[in-house]
C-alpha positions in Angstrom: 0.0 0.0 0.0 1.5 3.2 -1.2 1.0 6.7 0.3 -1.3 7.7 -2.5 -3.5 4.7 -1.8 -3.7 5.7 1.9 -4.5 9.3 0.9 -7.3 8.1 -1.4 -8.8 6.0 1.4 -8.3 8.4 4.4 -8.1 11.8 2.7 -5.0 13.8 2.5 -5.4 15.6 5.8 -5.9 12.5 7.9 -3.2 10.6 6.0 -0.7 13.4 6.6 -1.7 13.5 10.3 -0.9 9.8 10.7 2.0 9.4 8.2 4.0 12.6 8.8 3.9 12.6 12.6 7.3 12.3 14.2 7.3 11.2 17.8 9.1 13.3 20.3 8.2 11.2 23.3 9.9 7.9 23.6 12.5 7.7 20.8 12.2 4.8 18.4 15.8 3.9 19.0 14.9 2.8 22.5 12.3 0.3 21.2 12.8 -3.4 20.2 11.0 -3.1 16.8 9.4 -6.1 15.0 11.8 -7.7 12.5 12.4 -11.1 10.9 15.0 -12.1 13.5 13.0 -11.2 16.6 13.1 -14.8 17.8 16.9 -14.8 17.8 17.2 -11.2 19.1 14.5 -11.3 21.8 13.4 -14.7 22.7 16.5 -16.8 22.4 17.8 -15.4 25.8 14.5 -15.9 27.5 13.2 -18.8 29.6 10.9 -20.0 26.8 11.6 -23.6 25.8 12.4 -24.8 22.2 8.8 -25.9 21.4 7.5 -22.5 22.4 10.0 -20.8 20.2 9.1 -23.1 17.4 5.4 -22.1 17.7 6.2 -18.4 18.0 8.3 -18.8 14.8 5.4 -20.7 13.1 3.0 -17.8 13.8 5.6 -15.2 12.7 6.3 -17.2 9.5 2.7 -17.8 8.4 0.4 -15.8 6.1 1.2 -12.8 4.0 3.3 -11.1 6.7 5.4 -14.2 7.2 9.1 -13.4 7.8 8.5 -9.6 8.4 8.2 -9.7 12.2 4.6 -8.5 12.0 1.5 -10.6 12.5 -2.1 -10.4 11.4 -4.6 -12.5 13.5 -8.3 -13.2 12.9 -10.1 -13.5 16.3 -13.6 -15.0 16.4 -14.5 -15.6 20.0 -17.4 -13.1 19.9 -19.9 -15.9 19.6 -19.5 -16.4 23.3 -18.3 -12.9 24.3 -21.2 -11.0 22.5 -23.6 -13.9 21.7 -23.7 -15.9 18.4 -26.7 -14.0 17.2 -25.1 -10.6 17.7 -21.9 -11.7 16.1 -23.0 -14.0 13.2 -26.4 -12.7 12.1 -24.8 -10.2 9.8 -23.0 -13.1 8.0 -24.7 -16.4 8.9 -21.9 -18.4 7.1 -19.8 -17.8 10.3 -22.1 -20.0 12.3 -20.1 -22.8 10.6 -16.6 -23.0 12.2 -15.0 -24.1 9.0 -15.8 -20.8 7.4 -14.0 -19.0 10.2 -10.8 -20.9 9.5 -11.2 -20.5 5.7 -11.5 -16.8 6.1 -8.2 -16.7 8.1 -6.4 -18.8 5.5 -7.7 -17.0 2.4 -7.2 -13.7 4.2 -3.5 -14.5 4.6 -3.5 -14.3 8.4 -0.7 -15.4 10.6 -3.1 -17.3 12.9 -6.8 -17.8 13.7 -7.9 -17.3 17.3 -11.2 -18.9 18.4 -12.9 -21.1 21.0 -12.3 -24.7 22.0 -15.5 -25.7 20.1 -14.8 -23.8 16.9 -11.2 -25.0 16.5 -11.7 -28.4 17.9 -14.4 -29.4 15.5 -12.1 -28.8 12.4 -8.7 -29.4 14.0 -7.7 -32.5 12.0 -8.4 -30.7 8.8 -6.8 -27.4 9.5 -4.5 -27.3 12.5 -1.5 -28.1 10.3 -2.5 -25.4 7.7 -2.7 -22.3 9.9 -1.6 -21.8 13.5 -4.5 -22.2 16.0 -4.8 -19.9 19.0 -7.3 -21.4 21.4 -9.1 -18.9 23.6 -9.3 -20.6 27.0 -11.6 -18.2 29.0 -14.6 -16.1 28.2 -17.3 -13.9 29.5 -20.3 -16.2 28.8 -22.7 -13.2 28.7 -26.0 -15.2 29.2 -26.3 -15.0 33.0 -29.2 -12.9 34.1 -28.6 -10.1 35.0 -25.6 -9.9 32.8 -22.3 -10.2 34.7 -18.8 -9.6 33.4 -16.3 -12.2 34.4 -13.8 -14.4 32.5 -14.2 -18.0 33.3 -12.2 -21.0 32.0 -13.8 -23.1 29.2 -11.4 -26.0 28.9 -8.0 -27.4 29.7 -4.6 -26.4 28.4 -4.0 -30.1 27.5 -7.0 -30.1 25.3 -5.7 -27.1 23.4 -2.3 -28.9 23.0 -4.1 -32.0 21.8 -5.8 -30.2 19.0 -2.4 -29.0 17.7 -2.7 -25.4 18.9 0.4 -23.1 18.4 -0.8 -20.8 21.2 -3.4 -20.2 23.8 -5.2 -16.9 24.4 -6.8 -15.5 27.5 -8.5 -12.4 28.8 -8.0 -10.6 32.1 -10.3 -7.7 33.1 -7.7 -5.6 35.0 -9.3 -3.4 37.6 -12.4 -5.6 38.1 -13.4 -7.3 41.3 -12.5 -10.6 39.8 -9.1 -9.6 38.4 -7.0 -11.1 41.2 -8.5 -14.5 40.6 -8.1 -14.1 36.8 -4.5 -13.1 37.1 -3.7 -16.2 39.1 -5.7 -18.5 36.8 -4.2 -17.1 33.6 -0.6 -17.0 35.1 -0.9 -20.7 35.9 -2.4 -21.5 32.5 0.4 -19.6 30.7 3.0 -21.5 32.7 1.6 -24.8 31.7 1.1 -23.8 28.1 4.8 -22.9 28.0 5.7 -26.2 29.5 3.8 -27.9 26.6 5.4 -25.6 24.1 2.6 -23.3 23.2 2.9 -19.5 22.9 0.6 -17.2 25.0 -1.4 -14.2 24.0 -3.2 -12.0 26.5 -6.3 -10.0 25.8 -5.2 -7.2 28.2 -8.4 -5.3 29.0 -9.4 -2.9 31.8 -12.9 -3.1 33.3 -14.5 -1.2 36.1 -17.6 1.0 36.1 -15.6 3.6 38.0 -13.3 4.0 34.9 -16.0 6.1 33.3 -16.1 9.6 34.7 -17.6 12.9 33.5 -18.5 11.4 30.2 -15.0 10.1 29.4 -14.3 6.4 29.1 -10.9 5.8 30.7 -11.0 2.1 29.9 -9.1 3.2 26.7 -6.7 5.7 28.4 -3.0 5.2 27.5 -1.9 5.2 31.2 -4.4 2.6 32.4 -4.1 0.3 29.4 -0.3 0.7 29.5 -0.3 -0.6 33.1 -2.5 -3.5 32.1 0.0 -4.3 29.5 2.8 -4.2 32.1 0.9 -6.6 34.3 0.3 -8.9 31.2 4.0 -9.2 30.3 4.7 -9.8 34.0 2.8 -13.1 33.9 4.8 -13.9 30.7 2.4 -13.3 27.9 4.4 -13.6 24.6 2.0 -11.2 22.8 -0.2 -8.5 24.2 -3.6 -7.7 22.7 -4.8 -4.2 23.6 -7.4 -1.8 22.5 -6.1 1.3 20.7 -5.8 4.2 23.2 -8.3 7.0 22.8 -7.4 9.3 25.6 -5.0 9.6 28.6 -5.0 10.7 32.3 -7.0 7.9 33.8 -5.0 7.8 37.0 -5.4 11.5 37.5 -9.0 11.8 36.6 -10.0 8.8 38.8 -7.6 9.8 41.6 -6.3 6.3 42.4 -3.1 4.3 42.1 0.2 5.8 41.3 1.6 7.6 38.3 4.2 10.3 37.4 3.8 13.7 35.8 6.4 12.8 33.2 4.0 10.1 31.8 1.9 13.0 30.6 4.4 15.8 30.0 7.3 13.8 28.3 6.3 10.2 27.6 3.0 10.8 25.8 1.2 13.5 23.8 -2.3 13.8 22.5 -1.4 12.1 19.2 -2.7 8.5 18.9 0.8 7.2 17.8 2.4 8.6 20.9 -0.4 7.2 23.1 0.1 3.8 21.5 3.9 4.0 21.9 3.3 4.3 25.6 1.5 1.0 25.4 4.5 -0.5 23.5 6.9 0.9 26.2 4.9 -1.0 28.9 5.4 -4.2 26.9 9.1 -4.1 27.9 9.9 -1.5 25.2 8.6 -3.8 22.5 10.3 -7.0 23.6 6.8 -8.4 23.9 4.8 -7.6 20.8 1.8 -5.3 21.0 -1.2 -6.1 18.7 -4.1 -3.7 18.8 -7.7 -4.8 18.3 -9.7 -3.8 15.2 -12.8 -2.9 17.1 -16.5 -3.3 16.2 -17.8 -3.1 12.7 -19.1 0.3 11.7 -20.2 -0.6 8.2 -19.0 1.5 5.3 -16.1 3.1 7.3 -14.6 -0.3 8.4 -11.8 -0.3 5.8 -10.6 3.2 6.6 -10.8 2.5 10.3 -8.8 -0.7 10.0 -6.1 0.9 7.9 -5.8 3.9 10.3 -5.5 1.5 13.3 -2.8 -0.5 11.5 -0.9 2.7 10.6 -1.0 3.9 14.3 0.1 0.5 15.6 3.0 0.1 13.1 4.3 3.6 13.5 4.1 3.4 17.3 6.3 0.3 17.2 3.6 -2.4 17.5 3.6 -5.9 16.1 0.4 -6.1 14.2 -3.4 -6.1 14.3 -6.0 -8.6 15.5 -9.2 -7.7 13.7 -12.3 -9.8 13.7 -15.8 -8.3 13.3 -14.8 -5.9 10.6 -13.7 -8.9 8.6 -16.0 -11.8 9.5 -19.3 -9.9 9.5 -19.2 -9.4 5.8 -19.0 -11.7 2.7 -15.8 -13.7 2.3 -14.4 -11.7 -0.6 -14.9 -8.4 1.3 -13.5 -9.9 4.5 -10.4 -11.1 2.7 -9.9 -7.7 1.1 -10.1 -6.0 4.4 -7.6 -8.3 6.0 -5.3 -7.9 3.1 -5.5 -4.1 3.3 -4.4 -4.3 7.0 -1.5 -6.5 6.0 -0.5 -4.1 3.2 0.1 -1.4 5.8 2.7 -3.6 7.4 4.2 -4.5 4.1 4.4 -0.8 2.9 7.7 1.0 2.9 5.8 4.3 2.9 4.5 3.5 6.5 7.6 4.0 8.7 8.3 4.0 12.4 7.5 7.5 13.9 
């Protein structure tokens, strides 16, 4: 994807805002940026065993971004997280698990992330064709009244038996249940590493108090950055985080601890600088940051996905994990959207800020 293609899609003003920004917060020279030798440069000195390194390599070498250091993952766990009706009614083909995996393969993805049921029912046909990421916990979202908690849905051994390259889990940092979730997921990640599977953490914040004066600080750079830092502490190999939309959560909510330099020197109002702070909290990029693609908005999905990919890449991130924007539309359109995201990471015109 060349600059003129991005300008045509986003408009010259927004394209310039994203492509011409030069970060004056955390210098890119301090970051461990994605590259084709990141296994040798980052993970070879770690405590990860050889089978885990093999599976990290398999994910990094798969799909259209294979060998670049960047990854593109299709996540489809929304059938549980948001209900199957809410997720698949726009495209009923996705009620069939095989079509989820086919979209990931035809879309040139590095991996497909989904539930035990979705991946297990087609494992013998596809586990050797594309890396599987088995999502081990979910918010089941059918209890009445609705509750918000991540509970385990299967065993790590079951994920290993279906040939998974990695497991994925969610923690709701800041929630009443977070302490239990941290312990559960930390133990699960330890066992997954013993069996040679990589680990990906959906690193979300959740607490009703994080919304104040009409501002949602669940997506503030300082709070999501700290969630990332907790995620890498329990040895996630890849962090999935929402794109930051604001900052100053600690100060607005008047809790925890922070430092004035976080806001005066380490971040700015620009989304690339806010995302770079998320990268910094992933051990300066030693652990890759992938940002989520967000909900489907319809006609603006392609532009939104490309914008998110540009922000992530220029900030020093590792890639994008985009689901609803791709799977809630016909296969050909979903493939095109995934390819457009990947084209950002392949583009020489999109540089590190």
